SEPA-775868 format. One record per residue: residue number from 1; residue in three letters; x, y, z of N, C-alpha, C, O in turn. Coordinates in steps of 0.001 Angstrom, whole numbers, plus 524288, in hexadecimal, padded with zeros to 5 digits. Layout:
REM residues N
<NUM, "Ala", <X, Y, Z>, <X, Y, Z>, <X, Y, Z>, <X, Y, Z>>;
...
//
This chain:
REM residues 162
<1, "Met", <80350, 7FB68, 80000>, <80000, 80000, 80000>, <8037C, 804D5, 80000>, <807E8, 804C2, 801E3>>;
<2, "Asn", <80153, 80907, 7FDD0>, <80428, 80DF2, 7FE09>, <80080, 81233, 7FFF1>, <7FBF5, 8112D, 80123>>;
<3, "Glu", <80276, 816E7, 80039>, <7FF70, 81B3B, 8026E>, <7FA69, 81C5F, 7FF6F>, <7F6D9, 81EC3, 8019C>>;
<4, "Thr", <7FA06, 81ABB, 7FA82>, <7F561, 81BF1, 7F76F>, <7F14E, 81799, 7F794>, <7ECED, 8185C, 7F5BD>>;
<5, "Thr", <7F2A5, 8131F, 7F9B3>, <7EF02, 80EC3, 7FA01>, <7EC28, 80EE7, 7FF39>, <7EE8A, 80E04, 8034E>>;
<6, "Pro", <7E713, 81001, 7FF22>, <7E458, 81069, 80432>, <7E2E7, 80B15, 8067E>, <7E1C5, 80755, 803B4>>;
<7, "Phe", <7E300, 80AEF, 80BA4>, <7E0E7, 80691, 80E88>, <7DB89, 80835, 8106E>, <7DAC4, 80CBC, 811D9>>;
<8, "Arg", <7D7D5, 804A1, 8107C>, <7D2A1, 805A2, 812A4>, <7D2CE, 80428, 81863>, <7D4E6, 8000E, 819C6>>;
<9, "Tyr", <7D09E, 8077A, 81BC0>, <7D0ED, 80659, 82151>, <7CBF5, 807E9, 82424>, <7C8BA, 80AD7, 8221E>>;
<10, "Ser", <7CB71, 805E4, 828D4>, <7C74D, 80793, 82C63>, <7C914, 80684, 831F1>, <7CCA9, 80374, 832E5>>;
<11, "Thr", <7C67F, 8091D, 8358D>, <7C7AA, 80899, 83B1D>, <7C2AD, 806E7, 83DDC>, <7BE6F, 808D8, 83CAF>>;
<12, "Met", <7C336, 80348, 84183>, <7BEB3, 80148, 84460>, <7BFC8, 80179, 84A38>, <7C449, 801C8, 84BE1>>;
<13, "Lys", <7BBAF, 80149, 84D49>, <7BC3C, 800EB, 852F1>, <7BC9F, 7FB31, 85468>, <7B9EC, 7F7E3, 85230>>;
<14, "Thr", <7C001, 7FA0B, 8582D>, <7C07D, 7F4C1, 85A47>, <7C07E, 7F534, 8603F>, <7C0ED, 7F984, 86253>>;
<15, "Pro", <7C006, 7F0DC, 862FD>, <7C055, 7F111, 868B8>, <7C591, 7F330, 86AB7>, <7C5F6, 7F4BC, 86F41>>;
<16, "Leu", <7C992, 7F346, 86761>, <7CEB9, 7F527, 868F1>, <7D030, 7FA53, 8665D>, <7D4C5, 7FBC5, 86641>>;
<17, "Gly", <7CC58, 7FD16, 86450>, <7CD5D, 8021D, 861D3>, <7CCAE, 801EB, 85BFB>, <7CB23, 7FDF4, 859BE>>;
<18, "Arg", <7CDDE, 80650, 85992>, <7CD4F, 806AC, 853DD>, <7D135, 8030D, 8512E>, <7D5A3, 80262, 852EE>>;
<19, "Phe", <7CF66, 800B5, 84CD3>, <7D2A3, 7FD26, 849C5>, <7D1A5, 7FE62, 84411>, <7CD28, 7FEDC, 84268>>;
<20, "Ser", <7D5DC, 7FEE8, 8410C>, <7D56D, 80054, 83B8A>, <7D7BE, 7FC1C, 83811>, <7DB79, 7F973, 83984>>;
<21, "Val", <7D575, 7FB90, 83379>, <7D759, 7F7DA, 82F91>, <7D7CA, 7FA9C, 82A50>, <7D4D5, 7FE37, 82924>>;
<22, "Ala", <7DB8B, 7F8D8, 82729>, <7DC42, 7FAF1, 821E9>, <7DCDC, 7F662, 81E1E>, <7DF91, 7F293, 81F41>>;
<23, "Val", <7DA54, 7F6D1, 819A1>, <7DABE, 7F2DA, 81590>, <7DD32, 7F544, 810B7>, <7DCC0, 7F9F5, 80FC1>>;
<24, "Asp", <7DFCD, 7F1F0, 80DB1>, <7E21C, 7F3CB, 808D4>, <7DE08, 7F3CC, 8047A>, <7D978, 7F29B, 8056D>>;
<25, "Arg", <7DF9E, 7F51A, 7FFCC>, <7DBD7, 7F594, 7FB7F>, <7D922, 7F06B, 7FA36>, <7D4E4, 7F074, 7F7F3>>;
<26, "Ser", <7DB88, 7EBE9, 7FBA0>, <7D90D, 7E6D5, 7FA9C>, <7D568, 7E530, 7FF0B>, <7D2AE, 7E140, 7FE9C>>;
<27, "Gly", <7D55A, 7E835, 80353>, <7D218, 7E6E7, 807C8>, <7D4DF, 7E3C3, 80BF6>, <7D27A, 7E254, 80FE0>>;
<28, "Ala", <7D9F3, 7E2A5, 80B35>, <7DCF7, 7DFC1, 80F19>, <7DE95, 7E36F, 81380>, <7DFCA, 7E7FF, 81294>>;
<29, "Leu", <7DE9A, 7E16A, 81844>, <7DFF7, 7E48D, 81CD0>, <7E5C8, 7E5D7, 81CBC>, <7E917, 7E25B, 81CB0>>;
<30, "Ala", <7E6F6, 7EAE6, 81CB8>, <7EC61, 7ECB7, 81C8A>, <7EE51, 7EE7B, 821DE>, <7F2FA, 7EE1F, 822FF>>;
<31, "Ala", <7EAC2, 7F067, 8252D>, <7EC64, 7F251, 82A50>, <7E7CD, 7F235, 82E11>, <7E345, 7F295, 82C7F>>;
<32, "Ala", <7E915, 7F1AF, 83318>, <7E53F, 7F1F2, 8374C>, <7E80D, 7F433, 83C0A>, <7ECA2, 7F30E, 83CF6>>;
<33, "Ala", <7E543, 7F769, 83F08>, <7E7D0, 7F9ED, 8437D>, <7E3C0, 7FBE2, 84759>, <7DF6C, 7FD5E, 845DD>>;
<34, "Phe", <7E533, 7FBDD, 84C4E>, <7E202, 7FE7F, 85033>, <7E2D5, 80450, 84F6E>, <7E745, 80628, 84F3D>>;
<35, "Gly", <7DE8A, 80736, 84EFE>, <7DECD, 80CCF, 84E08>, <7DC34, 80E20, 848E6>, <7D94D, 80AF8, 846B8>>;
<36, "Gly", <7DD41, 812C5, 846FB>, <7DAD3, 814B3, 84238>, <7DE87, 8149C, 83D8E>, <7E211, 8115E, 83D3C>>;
<37, "Ala", <7DD9E, 81841, 839F1>, <7E099, 81871, 83516>, <7E674, 81914, 8360B>, <7E99D, 816C2, 83341>>;
<38, "Ala", <7E7EE, 81C2E, 839ED>, <7ED83, 81CF6, 83B00>, <7F022, 817D7, 83C8E>, <7F492, 816D6, 83B00>>;
<39, "Ala", <7ED75, 8149E, 83F93>, <7EFA1, 80F91, 84121>, <7F04E, 80C05, 83C63>, <7F41C, 80919, 83C0E>>;
<40, "Leu", <7EC9C, 80C45, 838B5>, <7ED20, 80923, 833ED>, <7F1B5, 80AFC, 830A2>, <7F4BE, 807D0, 82EAD>>;
<41, "Arg", <7F236, 81024, 83004>, <7F68D, 81236, 82CE2>, <7FBCD, 81050, 82EF3>, <7FF66, 80F52, 82BEB>>;
<42, "Ala", <7FC3C, 80FD0, 83410>, <80119, 80DFB, 83663>, <8022D, 80844, 834F8>, <806AE, 80698, 83523>>;
<43, "Arg", <7FE30, 80544, 83396>, <7FEC8, 7FFBD, 83247>, <7FF72, 7FED8, 82C6C>, <80156, 7FABB, 82ACC>>;
<44, "Leu", <7FDE8, 802A9, 82941>, <7FE36, 80227, 82391>, <80354, 8046A, 82188>, <805C6, 807B6, 8240A>>;
<45, "Arg", <804D8, 802A0, 81D11>, <80991, 804AF, 81A8C>, <807F1, 807F3, 815DB>, <80891, 80651, 81160>>;
<46, "Gly", <805E2, 80C80, 816E8>, <80438, 80FF9, 812B6>, <7FE95, 80F16, 81138>, <7FC17, 80B5F, 812FB>>;
<47, "Gly", <7FC9C, 81287, 80DF5>, <7F73E, 81231, 80C25>, <7F3A0, 815A5, 80F4D>, <7F44C, 8164B, 81404>>;
<48, "Ala", <7EFD7, 817D0, 80CAF>, <7EBFC, 81B28, 80F30>, <7E7B2, 817D4, 8119E>, <7E6F8, 8134C, 8102D>>;
<49, "Leu", <7E4E1, 81A1D, 8154B>, <7E06A, 81781, 817BE>, <7DB66, 81A37, 8161D>, <7DAF8, 81EFF, 81660>>;
<50, "Val", <7D798, 81717, 8146B>, <7D275, 8190A, 812F0>, <7CE76, 81601, 81622>, <7CE4F, 81134, 815EB>>;
<51, "Arg", <7CB3E, 818C8, 81915>, <7C74F, 8162A, 81C59>, <7C36E, 81352, 818D5>, <7C15C, 81591, 8151E>>;
<52, "Asp", <7C278, 80E52, 81A0E>, <7BEE5, 80B23, 816E6>, <7BCFB, 8068B, 81A30>, <7BF9B, 80288, 81A8A>>;
<53, "Thr", <7B86F, 80723, 81C94>, <7B666, 802FE, 81FFF>, <7B4A8, 7FE34, 81CEB>, <7B4CC, 7F9DC, 81EFA>>;
<54, "Ala", <7B307, 7FEE6, 8180C>, <7B161, 7FA63, 814EF>, <7B605, 7F6D9, 813B8>, <7B597, 7F213, 8141A>>;
<55, "Ala", <7BA6F, 7F925, 81243>, <7BF09, 7F60C, 810D7>, <7C143, 7F30F, 81587>, <7C3C0, 7EEFF, 814DD>>;
<56, "Thr", <7C061, 7F509, 81A2A>, <7C293, 7F293, 81EE1>, <7BE84, 7EF7F, 821FA>, <7BF9C, 7EDCF, 82658>>;
<57, "Ser", <7B9E8, 7EEC1, 81FCF>, <7B5A4, 7EC53, 822C5>, <7B6DE, 7E6BB, 82479>, <7B580, 7E53E, 828D6>>;
<58, "Ala", <7B963, 7E39E, 8212E>, <7BA95, 7DE2C, 822A5>, <7BE4B, 7DE13, 82754>, <7BD86, 7DB07, 82AF7>>;
<59, "Ala", <7C241, 7E158, 8273E>, <7C5F2, 7E181, 82B9E>, <7C334, 7E345, 83099>, <7C3FF, 7E0F3, 834BC>>;
<60, "Arg", <7C009, 7E74A, 83041>, <7BD4C, 7E932, 834E4>, <7B989, 7E518, 83707>, <7B910, 7E485, 83BC7>>;
<61, "Arg", <7B6E4, 7E245, 833A6>, <7B348, 7DE29, 83559>, <7B63D, 7D9E5, 8384D>, <7B49F, 7D846, 83C87>>;
<62, "Gln", <7BA8E, 7D81A, 83610>, <7BD95, 7D403, 838A3>, <7BFED, 7D5F2, 83DC7>, <7C048, 7D2F1, 84184>>;
<63, "Leu", <7C181, 7DACC, 83E08>, <7C391, 7DCF5, 842ED>, <7BF53, 7DD3C, 8471D>, <7C04F, 7DBE8, 84BA1>>;
<64, "Arg", <7BAA5, 7DEEF, 845AB>, <7B64D, 7DEFF, 84976>, <7B556, 7D982, 84B96>, <7B494, 7D8CC, 85048>>;
<65, "Gln", <7B560, 7D59E, 84814>, <7B497, 7D031, 849B8>, <7B8F4, 7CE72, 84D67>, <7B7EC, 7CBCB, 85147>>;
<66, "Trp", <7BDCE, 7CFEA, 84C39>, <7C238, 7CE6C, 84F84>, <7C1A2, 7D0DF, 854E8>, <7C24B, 7CE35, 858DC>>;
<67, "Phe", <7C069, 7D5DF, 8551A>, <7C001, 7D886, 85A25>, <7BB8B, 7D66C, 85D81>, <7BBD6, 7D6B5, 8624C>>;
<68, "Cys", <7B76F, 7D453, 85B1C>, <7B320, 7D235, 85E4A>, <7B3C6, 7CC5A, 85F43>, <7B05A, 7C9EF, 8619D>>;
<69, "Gly", <7B81A, 7CA07, 85D7F>, <7B935, 7C48E, 85E9D>, <7B6E7, 7C0B8, 85ABE>, <7B73B, 7BBFF, 85B94>>;
<70, "Ala", <7B490, 7C2A1, 85680>, <7B223, 7BF30, 852AB>, <7B5E3, 7BD7A, 84E57>, <7B46C, 7BA56, 84B03>>;
<71, "Arg", <7BA9D, 7BF76, 84E57>, <7BE79, 7BE1F, 84A52>, <7C3C3, 7BD78, 84CF5>, <7C53B, 7C086, 8505F>>;
<72, "Arg", <7C69B, 7B96C, 84B50>, <7CBD5, 7B87A, 84D6B>, <7D018, 7B947, 84960>, <7D4A5, 7B9FB, 84AC1>>;
<73, "Ala", <7CEAD, 7B92C, 84473>, <7D276, 7B9E4, 84037>, <7D003, 7BD62, 83C15>, <7CB3F, 7BD8A, 83B74>>;
<74, "Phe", <7D34F, 7C024, 83952>, <7D17E, 7C3A7, 83536>, <7D229, 7C110, 82FEC>, <7D5D4, 7BE11, 82F15>>;
<75, "Ser", <7CE9D, 7C23A, 82C66>, <7CEEA, 7C018, 8271D>, <7CF31, 7C48C, 8232D>, <7CC62, 7C494, 81F46>>;
<76, "Leu", <7D291, 7C841, 8243F>, <7D340, 7CCCC, 820DF>, <7D816, 7CC14, 81D79>, <7DBFE, 7C9DF, 81F34>>;
<77, "Arg", <7D7CE, 7CDEF, 818AF>, <7DC7E, 7CE14, 8156C>, <7DFFA, 7D261, 81798>, <7DE1E, 7D6A1, 818DA>>;
<78, "Leu", <7E505, 7D147, 81807>, <7E8B8, 7D502, 81A3F>, <7ECB1, 7D6B6, 81628>, <7EE23, 7D3B3, 812B3>>;
<79, "Ser", <7EE6F, 7DB9F, 8169B>, <7F290, 7DD91, 81327>, <7F659, 7E10F, 81623>, <7F765, 7E573, 8147A>>;
<80, "Pro", <7F86B, 7DF2C, 81A89>, <7FC1A, 7E26E, 81D75>, <80130, 7E311, 81A6F>, <8033C, 7DF4C, 81842>>;
<81, "Ala", <80333, 7E7CD, 81A4F>, <80817, 7E8D8, 81790>, <80CA7, 7E81E, 81B43>, <80C9A, 7EA0E, 81FAA>>;
<82, "Gly", <8109C, 7E54E, 8196F>, <8154C, 7E48B, 81C8C>, <8190D, 7E0EB, 819D2>, <81792, 7DE0C, 81641>>;
<83, "Pro", <81DEE, 7E10D, 81B80>, <821D3, 7DD91, 8192E>, <820DB, 7D7DB, 81AAA>, <81DD2, 7D6C0, 81E3A>>;
<84, "Pro", <82366, 7D44B, 817F9>, <8225E, 7CEB3, 818CA>, <822DA, 7CCE2, 81E78>, <81F87, 7C9E9, 82045>>;
<85, "Phe", <826E1, 7CE91, 8215A>, <8275E, 7CCB9, 826B7>, <822BC, 7CE74, 82A02>, <820A1, 7CB59, 82D05>>;
<86, "Gln", <82121, 7D34B, 82980>, <81C94, 7D51C, 82C74>, <817CC, 7D1E5, 82B10>, <814D5, 7D065, 82E8A>>;
<87, "Arg", <816F9, 7D0CE, 82615>, <81273, 7CDAB, 8247C>, <812C1, 7C821, 826AE>, <80EB7, 7C5D9, 827F5>>;
<88, "Arg", <81774, 7C5EB, 82726>, <8180F, 7C0C2, 829A2>, <81662, 7C0F3, 82F5A>, <813AA, 7BD77, 8313E>>;
<89, "Val", <8180C, 7C515, 83215>, <81692, 7C5A5, 83791>, <810AA, 7C64C, 837F8>, <80E37, 7C3D5, 83B4B>>;
<90, "Trp", <80E59, 7C98A, 834AF>, <808AE, 7CA60, 834E6>, <805C2, 7C551, 833C6>, <801A3, 7C457, 8360D>>;
<91, "Gly", <807DF, 7C217, 83043>, <8057F, 7BCFF, 82F3B>, <805A8, 7B98D, 83417>, <801E3, 7B6CE, 83541>>;
<92, "Ala", <80A07, 7B9B3, 836EC>, <80A7B, 7B6AC, 83BC4>, <806A9, 7B8B9, 83FE0>, <80465, 7B5A6, 842CD>>;
<93, "Leu", <805ED, 7BDD5, 84020>, <80227, 7C015, 843CA>, <7FCAD, 7BE11, 842A1>, <7F9BA, 7BCC1, 84631>>;
<94, "Ala", <7FB60, 7BDD7, 83DAB>, <7F626, 7BC2D, 83C13>, <7F509, 7B686, 83D9E>, <7F082, 7B4F0, 83DEA>>;
<95, "Arg", <7F91E, 7B381, 83E97>, <7F865, 7AE00, 84019>, <7F803, 7AD33, 84602>, <7F739, 7A8CB, 847C4>>;
<96, "Ile", <7F88D, 7B155, 84914>, <7F7EE, 7B0C7, 84EBD>, <7F21E, 7B022, 84FD2>, <7EF0C, 7B388, 84E5A>>;
<97, "Pro", <7F084, 7ABEA, 85252>, <7EAE9, 7AAF9, 8531F>, <7E84E, 7AF21, 85689>, <7EABE, 7B173, 859F9>>;
<98, "Tyr", <7E36D, 7AFF6, 8557F>, <7E022, 7B37A, 8588E>, <7E085, 7B20F, 85E54>, <7E02E, 7AD7D, 85FC6>>;
<99, "Gly", <7E13A, 7B609, 8619A>, <7E168, 7B524, 86736>, <7E689, 7B30B, 8693F>, <7E70B, 7B21A, 86DEF>>;
<100, "Arg", <7EA5B, 7B247, 865DD>, <7EF74, 7B032, 86769>, <7F397, 7B462, 86696>, <7F2A3, 7B83F, 863E3>>;
<101, "Thr", <7F816, 7B3A7, 868DB>, <7FC6E, 7B740, 86821>, <80155, 7B435, 866B8>, <801B7, 7AF80, 8679D>>;
<102, "Arg", <80510, 7B708, 8647F>, <80A4A, 7B4F9, 86366>, <80E23, 7B92F, 8650D>, <80CE7, 7BDD4, 864E3>>;
<103, "Ser", <812BB, 7B794, 866A0>, <816B3, 7BB71, 86801>, <819A8, 7BD1A, 86312>, <81992, 7BA70, 85F11>>;
<104, "Tyr", <81C41, 7C191, 86381>, <81F8E, 7C35B, 85F34>, <823B4, 7BF39, 85E0F>, <824F7, 7BE3A, 85987>>;
<105, "Gly", <825D5, 7BCCE, 86233>, <829C6, 7B8B7, 86184>, <827A5, 7B3F8, 85EAD>, <82A48, 7B1C0, 85B53>>;
<106, "Asp", <822CF, 7B25E, 86004>, <8205A, 7ADEB, 85D52>, <81FF0, 7AEFD, 8577D>, <8214E, 7ABB5, 85440>>;
<107, "Leu", <81E06, 7B3A6, 85638>, <81D7F, 7B50D, 850AC>, <822D2, 7B54E, 84E0D>, <82374, 7B37D, 849A5>>;
<108, "Ala", <826A8, 7B78F, 850BD>, <82BE5, 7B7FD, 84E7F>, <82E1D, 7B299, 84D39>, <8304F, 7B1CA, 84905>>;
<109, "Arg", <82D8A, 7AEF5, 850D5>, <82F82, 7A9A8, 84FD5>, <82CBC, 7A730, 84B26>, <82F3D, 7A4B1, 847E4>>;
<110, "Ser", <8279F, 7A7E0, 84ACF>, <824BF, 7A581, 84671>, <82636, 7A7F8, 84133>, <825BD, 7A57A, 83D1D>>;
<111, "Leu", <827F8, 7ACD6, 84158>, <82971, 7AFA0, 83C91>, <82F5C, 7AFA9, 83BAC>, <83140, 7B1D3, 837D1>>;
<112, "Arg", <83249, 7AD35, 83F51>, <83801, 7AD26, 83F07>, <83A20, 7B2B6, 83EBF>, <83D28, 7B417, 83B47>>;
<113, "Ser", <83871, 7B5CD, 84277>, <839EC, 7BB46, 842B4>, <83AF6, 7BCB7, 84863>, <83B5E, 7B94E, 84BC0>>;
<114, "Ser", <83B62, 7C1BD, 84969>, <83C26, 7C390, 84EC8>, <8370E, 7C5DA, 850D8>, <833C4, 7C7B0, 84DDC>>;
<115, "Ala", <8367A, 7C5B3, 855FE>, <831CF, 7C7F8, 85868>, <8317C, 7CDCF, 85735>, <82D36, 7CFE5, 8567E>>;
<116, "Arg", <835E6, 7D06A, 856FC>, <835F6, 7D608, 855C9>, <833D9, 7D710, 85047>, <830B1, 7DA9C, 84F85>>;
<117, "Ala", <83594, 7D3FD, 84C75>, <833B5, 7D4B5, 8470E>, <82DDC, 7D392, 846AF>, <82AFF, 7D651, 843F8>>;
<118, "Val", <82C22, 7CF87, 8496A>, <8268C, 7CE3F, 84980>, <8237C, 7D2AE, 84C0D>, <81F45, 7D417, 84A36>>;
<119, "Gly", <82593, 7D4DE, 85044>, <82303, 7D937, 852E2>, <82276, 7DDF7, 84F59>, <81E63, 7E085, 84F4C>>;
<120, "Arg", <82694, 7DF24, 84C63>, <82647, 7E39B, 848C5>, <8222B, 7E2A2, 8448C>, <81F20, 7E621, 84347>>;
<121, "Ala", <82211, 7DDEB, 84263>, <81E38, 7DCA7, 83E57>, <818B4, 7DCB0, 84099>, <81509, 7DE80, 83E13>>;
<122, "Asn", <81826, 7DAB2, 84550>, <81315, 7DAAB, 847EE>, <81116, 7E043, 84898>, <80C78, 7E153, 847C4>>;
<123, "Ala", <8148C, 7E3C8, 84A14>, <8131A, 7E940, 84AFD>, <81165, 7EC04, 845FF>, <80E9D, 7EFEE, 8463D>>;
<124, "Thr", <81303, 7EA0B, 84183>, <8119C, 7EC8E, 83C90>, <80CDA, 7EA11, 839FB>, <80B6F, 7EB8C, 835A2>>;
<125, "Asn", <80A62, 7E656, 83C94>, <805BB, 7E3C9, 83A73>, <80197, 7E7E8, 8392D>, <7FF8A, 7EA65, 83CBF>>;
<126, "Pro", <80052, 7E8AE, 83431>, <7FC8F, 7ECC7, 832D8>, <7F6DD, 7EB3C, 833B2>, <7F36E, 7EE97, 8337A>>;
<127, "Val", <7F5CF, 7E652, 834A3>, <7F060, 7E498, 83550>, <7EFA2, 7E222, 83AB1>, <7EE66, 7DD84, 83B34>>;
<128, "Cys", <7F06F, 7E564, 83EB2>, <7EFEE, 7E37A, 84411>, <7EA8A, 7E11D, 844E8>, <7E6CF, 7E25D, 84224>>;
<129, "Leu", <7EA37, 7DDCC, 848A6>, <7E593, 7DAEF, 84A34>, <7E43A, 7D6AF, 84645>, <7E3B5, 7D224, 847C3>>;
<130, "Ile", <7E3A8, 7D805, 84150>, <7E274, 7D424, 83D4E>, <7E71F, 7D06F, 83CC9>, <7E666, 7CBAF, 83C9C>>;
<131, "Val", <7EBD6, 7D285, 83C89>, <7F0A4, 7CF7B, 83D24>, <7F231, 7D06E, 842CD>, <7F40C, 7D4AA, 8441F>>;
<132, "Pro", <7F172, 7CC83, 8462C>, <7F146, 7CD59, 84BDA>, <7F689, 7CE2F, 84E8B>, <7F866, 7CACB, 85167>>;
<133, "Cys", <7F8E0, 7D2AA, 84D9E>, <7FDD6, 7D3EE, 8502C>, <7FD2E, 7D483, 85613>, <80105, 7D448, 858F6>>;
<134, "His", <7F865, 7D542, 857DF>, <7F773, 7D5B2, 85D82>, <7F844, 7D07A, 86054>, <7F890, 7D061, 86520>>;
<135, "Arg", <7F8A0, 7CC33, 85D78>, <7F957, 7C706, 85FDA>, <7FF10, 7C5BE, 860F4>, <80042, 7C174, 862C6>>;
<136, "Val", <80294, 7C95F, 85FE3>, <80823, 7C876, 860D5>, <809AC, 7CB2C, 865E4>, <808BB, 7CFD4, 8669F>>;
<137, "Ile", <80C12, 7C822, 8695E>, <80D70, 7CA13, 86E90>, <81339, 7C910, 86FA9>, <815DD, 7C658, 86CB3>>;
<138, "Gly", <8151D, 7CB44, 873E7>, <81A76, 7CA4A, 87588>, <81B1C, 7C4BA, 87775>, <81745, 7C227, 878C6>>;
<139, "Ser", <81FEA, 7C2DC, 877A1>, <820EE, 7BD7F, 87951>, <81F60, 7BC9C, 87F04>, <81E86, 7B82C, 880A9>>;
<140, "Asp", <81F01, 7C0E4, 88208>, <81D58, 7C07D, 88777>, <81773, 7C141, 88823>, <81580, 7C18A, 88C86>>;
<141, "Gly", <814A4, 7C195, 883C2>, <80EFB, 7C24C, 883F3>, <80D49, 7C7F7, 88418>, <8089C, 7C914, 8843F>>;
<142, "Ala", <810FF, 7CB92, 8840C>, <80FB5, 7D123, 88445>, <80D42, 7D2F7, 87F25>, <80EA8, 7D123, 87AEC>>;
<143, "Leu", <8099F, 7D691, 87F9B>, <80716, 7D8E6, 87B06>, <80A7F, 7DD53, 87904>, <809A3, 7E1E1, 87A4E>>;
<144, "Thr", <80E4B, 7DBFD, 875EB>, <81207, 7DFE5, 87410>, <8111D, 7E131, 86E60>, <80F25, 7DDFE, 86B5F>>;
<145, "Gly", <81290, 7E5E2, 86CF3>, <81312, 7E758, 8677F>, <80E36, 7E75B, 86427>, <80E29, 7E4DC, 8600B>>;
<146, "Tyr", <80A26, 7EA0E, 865BC>, <8058C, 7EA84, 86262>, <804FE, 7F039, 860B7>, <8050A, 7F3BC, 863FF>>;
<147, "Ala", <80477, 7F121, 85BA5>, <80447, 7F671, 85983>, <7FFEB, 7F9BF, 85BE6>, <8005B, 7FE88, 85C09>>;
<148, "Phe", <7FBCB, 7F754, 85DBF>, <7F752, 7FA36, 85FCE>, <7F6F4, 7F9CE, 865C0>, <7F2DB, 7FAD6, 8680C>>;
<149, "Gly", <7FB4C, 7F849, 86835>, <7FBB1, 7F84A, 86DDA>, <7FAC9, 7F2F8, 87052>, <7F79A, 7EFDE, 86E7C>>;
<150, "Glu", <7FDA3, 7F1FF, 8747F>, <7FD34, 7ECFE, 8773A>, <7F7D6, 7EC44, 879B3>, <7F5E7, 7E7E1, 87A10>>;
<151, "Arg", <7F56D, 7F08B, 87B65>, <7F02B, 7F021, 87DA8>, <7EC58, 7EDEE, 879AB>, <7E952, 7EA61, 87AD7>>;
<152, "Arg", <7EC84, 7F017, 874EF>, <7E8FF, 7EE36, 870CF>, <7EA5B, 7E8A0, 86F44>, <7E6DB, 7E584, 86E2C>>;
<153, "Lys", <7EF59, 7E750, 86F2A>, <7F0F2, 7E1F9, 86DE8>, <7EE85, 7DE31, 871D5>, <7EC76, 7DA1D, 87054>>;
<154, "Gly", <7EEC1, 7DF88, 876CE>, <7EC5B, 7DC3D, 87AD8>, <7E67E, 7DBC8, 87A21>, <7E443, 7D797, 87AE6>>;
<155, "Gln", <7E3FC, 7E012, 878AA>, <7DE58, 7DFF0, 877CB>, <7DCFE, 7DC51, 87344>, <7D931, 7D963, 87394>>;
<156, "Leu", <7E008, 7DC79, 86F18>, <7DF13, 7D905, 86AA0>, <7DFA8, 7D34E, 86C28>, <7DC76, 7D007, 86AB0>>;
<157, "Leu", <7E3BC, 7D225, 86F1B>, <7E48A, 7CCB9, 870C9>, <7E029, 7CAF2, 87468>, <7DE72, 7C677, 87412>>;
<158, "Arg", <7DE59, 7CE51, 877D1>, <7D9EC, 7CCEB, 87B4A>, <7D4EE, 7CC13, 87827>, <7D1DF, 7C894, 87968>>;
<159, "Leu", <7D40F, 7CF37, 8741A>, <7CF7B, 7CE5E, 870B7>, <7CFA8, 7C8EC, 86E50>, <7CBA6, 7C649, 86DFB>>;
<160, "Glu", <7D43E, 7C740, 86CA7>, <7D4B7, 7C21E, 86A3B>, <7D42B, 7BDA6, 86E24>, <7D2D4, 7B946, 86CA8>>;
<161, "Arg", <7D52C, 7BEB4, 87302>, <7D4E5, 7BA8F, 87703>, <7CFA7, 7BA48, 879BA>, <7CEEB, 7B6F7, 87D21>>;
<162, "Arg", <7CC02, 7BDA0, 8785C>, <7C6E2, 7BDC9, 87B01>, <7C3CA, 7B8D9, 87A1F>, <7BF6B, 7B85C, 87C11>>;
//
C-alpha cells in the first residue's frame, strides 16, 4: 500500500474501550487496534483512512461475537504488512489456542529464534486481537509487552477464560 491507496475503517465500542479495524481494497483485514483512527495509522504502513462501516461489517460482527463469548476464532481474510520473519511470528501467534498462553521463549524455540526477536515481531502485529498477541506472556507468567497496556492484556485473557 502507498499513501494514495485508502484503507476502509470503522471504530466500535467494546467492553474494553474503542476498537478500530481497517480493511484493504480487497476487503482483507489490514489492521486492528484499541483506539480510533490514530491507533490504526500507527499499525499501518502508509495509506489513507476512509470511514466505511459497510466494508468493515464482517470484522465488527465477528469482534462483537468474540467479546460476548460466542466466538473463539476469527474467520477473516488477513493482509498484515510485514517482512517474512514478522509474518512467521504472527502465524505462530494465530496458532495459540483460545484461552491459552505461550511464553516468548516457547515461541522463540518453536521458531528457532530469540525471545527478543519474537517480542519485537509480536509488538509490531498490526491485527491485534484477531492475531492474538495478547496470549504471549513472560516465562515467569508476567503479562509483559502488550502495545495497549498490561491491564488490557489481562482483561483480554480473563475474557477468554470466562
